[in-house]
C-alpha positions as CSV (number, residue, x, y, z in Angstrom):
1,M,16.9,-5.5,-8.6
2,K,19.4,-6.9,-8.1
3,K,21.4,-7.4,-4.7
4,E,24.0,-4.8,-5.3
5,T,21.9,-2.0,-6.0
6,Y,19.5,-3.0,-3.2
7,V,22.5,-2.9,-0.8
8,K,23.9,0.3,-2.3
9,L,20.1,1.7,-1.2
10,M,20.0,0.7,2.1
11,D,23.5,1.6,3.3
12,Y,23.2,5.3,1.5
13,L,19.7,5.4,3.4
14,R,21.1,4.0,6.6
15,H,23.6,6.9,6.5
16,R,21.1,9.5,5.8
17,K,19.6,10.1,9.4
18,V,17.0,12.7,8.1
19,L,16.1,10.6,4.9
20,K,16.0,7.2,7.5
21,D,13.8,8.7,10.0
22,L,11.5,10.4,7.4
23,I,11.1,7.0,5.8
24,E,10.4,5.5,9.3
25,I,7.9,8.2,9.7
26,L,6.3,7.7,7.1
27,Y,6.4,4.0,6.8
28,T,4.2,3.7,9.8
29,A,1.6,7.0,9.8
30,L,0.8,6.9,6.6
31,P,-0.8,3.7,6.6
32,F,-2.2,4.8,9.5
33,V,-3.6,7.7,7.7
34,M,-5.7,5.7,5.7
35,V,-6.9,3.4,8.8
36,V,-8.7,6.3,10.0
37,I,-10.1,7.5,6.9
38,Y,-11.5,4.7,5.0
39,P,-14.4,4.8,7.7
40,V,-14.7,8.3,7.3
41,I,-15.1,7.5,3.8
42,I,-17.7,4.8,4.6
43,I,-19.7,6.6,6.7
44,I,-20.2,9.9,5.0
45,N,-21.2,7.5,1.6
46,G,-23.9,5.9,4.5
47,I,-25.1,9.4,5.6
48,R,-25.5,10.1,1.8
49,G,-27.9,6.9,1.8
50,F,-27.2,3.0,1.9
51,D,-26.9,2.9,-2.2
52,Y,-24.1,0.9,-4.0
53,K,-21.6,3.6,-3.1
54,F,-22.0,3.0,0.0
55,A,-21.9,-0.9,-0.4
56,L,-19.3,-0.8,-2.5
57,S,-17.3,1.5,-0.5
58,I,-17.1,-1.2,2.0
59,L,-17.4,-4.2,-0.5
60,V,-14.3,-3.9,-2.5
61,P,-11.7,-2.2,-0.8
62,G,-12.9,-5.9,1.6
63,I,-12.5,-8.3,-1.6
64,T,-9.5,-6.8,-2.6
65,L,-7.8,-7.3,0.7
66,A,-8.7,-10.8,0.6
67,G,-7.4,-11.6,-2.9
68,V,-4.5,-10.1,-2.1
69,Y,-4.1,-11.5,1.1
70,F,-4.5,-15.3,-0.6
71,M,-2.4,-14.1,-4.0
72,R,0.5,-13.8,-1.7
73,R,-0.1,-17.1,0.4
74,L,-0.1,-18.6,-3.2
75,I,3.3,-17.0,-4.4
76,N,4.9,-16.3,-1.4
77,R,8.0,-14.6,-3.0
78,Q,10.7,-13.7,-0.6
79,R,11.6,-10.0,0.5
80,P,14.3,-8.2,-0.6
81,Y,16.4,-9.1,2.5
82,E,15.3,-12.8,2.4
83,K,16.9,-13.2,-1.0
84,F,19.8,-10.7,-0.6
85,E,20.8,-12.1,2.7
86,T,21.1,-8.4,4.5
87,N,18.9,-6.0,6.8
88,S,16.2,-3.9,5.3
89,L,15.8,-0.3,6.6
90,I,12.7,-0.5,8.7
91,A,13.4,-3.9,10.3
92,K,11.3,-6.8,9.5
93,A,11.4,-10.6,10.8
94,K,8.5,-11.3,8.2
95,K,9.2,-14.2,5.7
96,G,7.8,-14.5,2.4
97,Q,4.4,-13.1,1.5
98,S,5.9,-10.4,-0.6
99,F,4.1,-10.2,-3.9
100,P,2.2,-8.3,-4.6
101,S,2.6,-5.3,-1.8
102,N,-0.4,-5.3,0.3
103,H,-0.1,-1.7,1.7
104,S,0.0,-0.6,-1.8
105,A,-3.0,-2.4,-2.8
106,C,-5.3,-1.6,0.3
107,G,-4.3,2.2,0.0
108,F,-4.6,2.5,-3.7
109,V,-8.3,1.1,-3.1
110,I,-8.9,3.2,-0.5
111,A,-7.6,6.5,-2.7
112,M,-9.9,5.1,-5.1
113,A,-13.1,5.0,-3.0
114,G,-12.2,8.8,-1.4
115,F,-13.7,10.0,-5.0
116,T,-16.8,8.8,-3.9
117,V,-16.9,11.0,-1.3
118,S,-15.0,13.6,-3.8
119,P,-12.6,14.2,-5.8
120,L,-10.1,16.1,-3.7
121,L,-10.1,13.3,-1.4
122,G,-9.6,10.9,-4.4
123,F,-6.7,12.9,-5.4
124,L,-5.6,13.3,-2.0
125,L,-4.7,9.7,-0.7
126,L,-3.5,9.1,-4.3
127,A,-1.2,10.8,-2.9
128,V,-0.6,9.3,0.3
129,A,-1.2,5.9,-1.5
130,A,1.7,6.5,-3.6
131,L,3.9,7.9,-0.6
132,I,2.7,4.4,1.6
133,A,4.0,2.9,-2.0
134,L,7.9,4.3,-2.3
135,T,7.9,4.0,1.7
136,R,7.8,0.2,1.0
137,I,10.3,0.2,-1.7
138,F,12.7,2.7,0.4
139,S,12.5,0.7,3.5
140,G,13.6,-2.2,1.5
141,V,10.7,-4.7,2.5
142,H,9.4,-4.5,-1.1
143,F,10.2,-5.1,-4.7
144,I,9.3,-2.1,-7.4
145,S,7.7,-4.9,-8.9
146,D,5.5,-5.9,-5.1
147,V,4.5,-2.4,-5.4
148,L,3.2,-1.8,-8.9
149,A,1.8,-4.8,-8.7
150,G,-0.6,-3.9,-5.4
151,T,-0.8,-0.5,-6.6
152,F,-2.3,-2.1,-9.8
153,I,-4.5,-4.5,-8.1
154,G,-5.8,-1.2,-6.0
155,T,-6.3,1.1,-8.8
156,L,-8.2,-2.2,-10.9
157,M,-10.2,-3.3,-8.5
158,G,-11.5,0.7,-7.6
159,I,-12.0,1.8,-11.0
160,V,-13.7,-1.0,-12.4
161,F,-15.9,-1.7,-8.7
162,I,-16.6,1.6,-7.8
163,F,-16.3,3.7,-10.6
164,I,-18.8,1.3,-12.8
């Protein structure tokens, strides 16, 4: 994303109160939904039996979170508002550690874990994860490539370890 595009997008959204408020609400609420749903997935898999699905529903998101945590610190990419020396839509003071998006990776790996409970839950959580990813872009705290990398990592980890 070029600076001009980023600044225009942030200005556009700042001057559209309904859109700005919607992004702010989704930015905060949707990750909370995942935090609430994830233990439910673990509990349901545990009730079904302490088998590999139960273990993987705990291990895979944990491994994904840890891997992304270390990648972000190793790469330490600037966030859009840092690189372009302007304000994001949602005020953030965090510096660096933009790539890959942790929220996107976690959202998508939890969505993949949702498929171990039911296809419907998995697809609903994929929609929530996609909205989480979009709010990270539209809030101005991540580049598109940050979110795409997080989406890829979360989805791949989920497919490889939960479904194989």
